[in-house]
N, C-alpha and C positions, 0 to 999 in steps of 0.2 A: 512584616510585623516587627516592631521594635522589641517586644518582649512577650513572654508566655504569661498568661493571666489565668487566675483561678476562676471557677464557675460562679462563685458567690459575688453578689454586689449588694450594697446597702442603698435602699431608697428612702431611708429615714429623712424626714424633712422635705421630701419632694412634694407631697400633697400640700403642705402649708405654703410652700414657696409658689406652687402652681396657682393657689388661690389668690396670691398677691399679684399675679399677672393678669391683666385683662386678656381674655381669650382672643388673640389676634394671630394672624400669620406672622412667623418670625421675620423681623425686619420691617413690618408695617406699623403704622401709628395706631395708638389706641384712640377711641372716640374723644376722651378728655384731651389728649395731646392734639388731635386734629382741631378740636374746638378752640383750644388756646392759641394755636397757630393762626386760625382765622381771625380771632379777636385781636391778636397781636398786631395785625396791620393797622389797627386804630389806637391801640393802647400798648405802650412799651412794657408795662407790667405783665400783660398776658404773654408777650413774646418771651420774657424771662422765665415765666412759669412753663411755657411750652418746652424751652430748652432744658429746664430741670426735669420735666416729665420724660423727655427723650433720653436723658442720661440715666434716669432711674430704670426706664424700660430696658435699656441695653444691659445694665447691671443685673437685673432680674433674669433676663434671657440667658446671660452667661452663667449665672448660678444654677439655673434650671438645667442647662445643658450639662454642666459638670455633675450634677446629681443624677442625671440620666445615664451617664457613662458607666458601664459595668465596672465594679470595683474588683481589684485583685485581692482575694481573701487572705493572701499571704503577706500583704504589705507591711504589717506590724511585726513580722517575724525577723529573727536574727539570721545571719549568713556566715558562710565560710568562703573566703576569697583566696584564690590562688593566682600568683604571678609567676610566669615562667619566661626565662630568657629564650630568645630565638635566634634568628639570623643576626650576625654582627659580632659574634665572639664576645670578648671581654666588654666591649662597649654596650652590647645588648644586656649583659649582666648588670652593668652599672645603671642602665636605664631601668631595668626591672627594680633595682633598689630605689630609684627615684619615684617610680610608680607606687611602691610600697609605702614610702614616706608620705607621698601625696595622700593616699587613702588613710594612713594613720592620723595625719594632721586634720583631714576632713572629719574623721570620726571624733577627734578631740573637740573640734569646733561644735559638733552636734551634741556633745556631752555623752557620747557612747564609750563603751569599754572595748578594748582590743586585747587579743592574746595571740602571740605567734606560736603556732602549733608545731611547725617544722620549717627548717630552712637549710639550704645548702649555700654557703658563702664562698665566693671566689677570692683569689689572691689580692685583688685591688679593692675589696670591700663591696663588690656587687653581689648579686644573688642569681645562682643558676635556677633556683626555684624557691618559693617561700609560700607558706600557707598560714593564713591569719583568720581567727574567729572575730567577728564584729557583733557586739551585743548592744542593743539600744537600752536594755535594762528597764523596760517598761516606760522609757521616756518617749518612745515613738508612738504616735497615733497611727491610724490606718494609712495616713498619707505621708508620715515622716519617719517610719521605721527604717531599719537598715536595708531590708529588701526593697522597700518602696523607692529609696533614693539611689541604691547602687546596683539594682538589677540590670540596668542598661550598660554597665561597664564591661560586660563580657565580650571578648573579641580580641582582635589584634590591634595593638597600639604602636604606631610608627614614630620614630624620633629622627630628626635631622639636625645635626650639630657637629662641631669639631670635637672629636673625642680627646680625652686626656692622653690617650696613647698615640695621638697623631702629631708627628713632629713637623710636618710641612704645612699645617694650617688648613688642610682640606676638610670640607664638610662630608661627613659620612651619613649613610642611612642604615638604621638597624631597627629591630622590632622586638617586642615582648608581648606575650599573650596573657590575658586575664580571663579567669573563669570564676563566675559567681554562682554559688549554690546555697539553697536554704539549709540551715543547720537542722538536722533531723533529731527529734527526741527519740529515745529508745522505744517509746510506745508507738511511734510512727513507723519505724523500721525495725523489724525483728530479725536478728541474725542468729542462725543456728550455729552453735560452736563447731558442729561437725562439718560445716561448710568452709571452715577456715584452716589454712595452713600458716602457722606462726613460726617464723625463723628469727633467730637472734644473731647479731654480729657486732663487731667492734666499731664504735663510732669513728668517723673520719672528720678531718678539719680541725680548726681551732676550738678549744674548749677548756673546761676546768679540770679539777683533779680526777674526776671519774671518767671523763671523756678520753677515748683512745687507750684506756687501760683495762676496761671491763667490757663484757658482751652486753651492753645496756641498750643498744639500738635494736629496733624491732621492725620486721617486715611482715605484713599480713597479706595473704593472698585469699581473695574470695573465690573459691573454686567454681561455683556455678557461673559466675560472670567473667572471671579472669581479671578482675580489678585488683591491682596491687598498690598498697599504701606502705610507705616507710616513714619512721620517725626516729630521730636520734637526739633531739634537742634536750630532753630531760636527763637527769643523772641516773634515774632508776629505770630498770626494764619495765616495771609495772606502770610507771607514769607514761612512758613512751607507748606502751600497748594501749592505754586508755585514749591517748591523743590520736593514735592511728585508727582506733575504732570510731572516734568522732568523725574523722575525715571519711572513713569508709561508709558510715551511715549517710552522710551528706551526699556522697557520690551515688549510692544506691537509690536514694530518694530522687535525685536529679534524673537518673536513668529511668526510674519508674514513671516520673512525670512525662519524660520525653516519649516513652512508649505509649502512655495513655493519650497524649496529644496525637500521636501518629494513628492510633486506632480510631480516634474520633475524627480523623481527616482534618485536624486543625492545622493552621499555618504555624509551624514551629519555628521559634526564634533560634537562630544558629549562634552558639557561642563557640568560636573557632578554637579547636584544640591543637591544630597544627599552626605554628607561627610562621605564616607566609605573608610577606609584605603586600602582596597583591590583594589580600583579603582584609586590608586594614579597615578599621572603623573610625580611627582618629589619628591625626598627625600633630606632633609637637615640633614646631620649627623654631629652634632657639635663635638663629641669626636674625629672624624677623620678629621674634617675640610673639609668634602667632600660634594659636591653637585652632584646629579645624576638625569638626565632627562631620564625616562624609555621609552619614545616614540622613541627616536633616539639613545639611548645608550651613551649619553653624560655623561662624568664624569670629574670632576676637583676637586683639593684640595685647593680651595681658597674661601671657604664658607664665611669666615668673610668679604671678599671684596664684594662678591655677595650680602650678606644680608645688606651691606652698600650702595647698589644701583648700583654696577658694574655688570649689567646684559647683557652687549653687547655680550660676548662670547657665552653664552647659547642661547640667542635669535638668534644670527647668525647661530648657529648649526641647530636650528629649521627651519629657513628660507631656508637654504641650502637643508635640507631634503625635505621640502615642494616643492621646485623648482625641485628637482630631481624626485619626485613623479609625478609632473605635466608633466615633460618631458617624463617620461616613459609611460604616458597615463593612462586612466581609467582602462584598462584591467589588468594593472600590480598591482593595489591596492589589 
C-alpha cells in the first residue's frame, strides 16, 4: 500500500454521474455509440459522432471510477513533517536542508502556511533534524489539502551527487528520512499532564540573545509510550513547551492510527524511521538531473525543478497508483 487511508469516503455525485452513463460493461460500447459506428461506414458525420461518444464514455467511466474509490477522510487536514539526516554525515545534513526547502517551496506554490517548530542546524548550514508544520489554512479541498498531497512523502530519500565537502570530484550517496504525520487537535489527543516529564536545558547551536544564555529549551517525555520531544527554537520556555506538545500530539495520533490499523489487520504503510539507504523510496541523482520514485517506477529528468518545489508530477503519479491499487481491491496488493 502507498498510504494509510481513513474509513470514510464521499460518494456525493456518484449517482448523478452513474445516470449519465449508459449501463454497459466497462470498456464496451453503448448502443448509441455502436449505432453511430455502423452508420459511420456510410456517412462520415456519424463516424465523427461515434468518436465523440467514445471519448465521452471514456471520460465518464474515469470519473465514475474516481468517485467509487474510497476517500481518505483526513485529506483536507494539516500535517507535521519531520526531516532527519541519516547516512552520509555532513552531506546528509545538507541534503536534509535541500528536502526542507523543497517542501517549503512546494507549500508556498500551494498557498499554504508553514512554521518551523524545531531544528538542529549543522556547521555547514545543513539540518541534523527539522520539524515543520504545514497548514493549508482552509485552502485545501478533500483532494488538495496538505495531507492529501504530502502523505506519500514518508520514507527514505536518497541523494547521489558530488558533495561540497568532496575535493576529488567523486559522487557520494547519502540519505535523509522524512516522516509525515497529521497535526492533532487537542480534542483529538488528550494528554494527561501526570504522564509527562518536562526537563529544561540550555539551548545549543547558533541563536539570538536568549539562546545559549537561559534554560529555555524544553524536553518532554511521554512516560506511557516513551516518546521524547525536544524544542529549543523559541526564546521562551513556554513557547518551546507549546511547540513540543504540538509535535507530541501528532506523534501520539500517528501511533494510535498505526495501532488501529494493526488491530484491523489492515496493510499498514511503512514510514521508515531508520534512515537506511536500502529502504529508499526515492532517489535524487544530480549528475543525471534525474528523480526516481521506486514505489511506482516514476522517473523524470527535471530534478532541479523538483528540488525547487515543483513536486506535482511525482505526487500525481503516486496518487494515480494509489487509486489504481484501491480500485483493484485488497486481494490485489
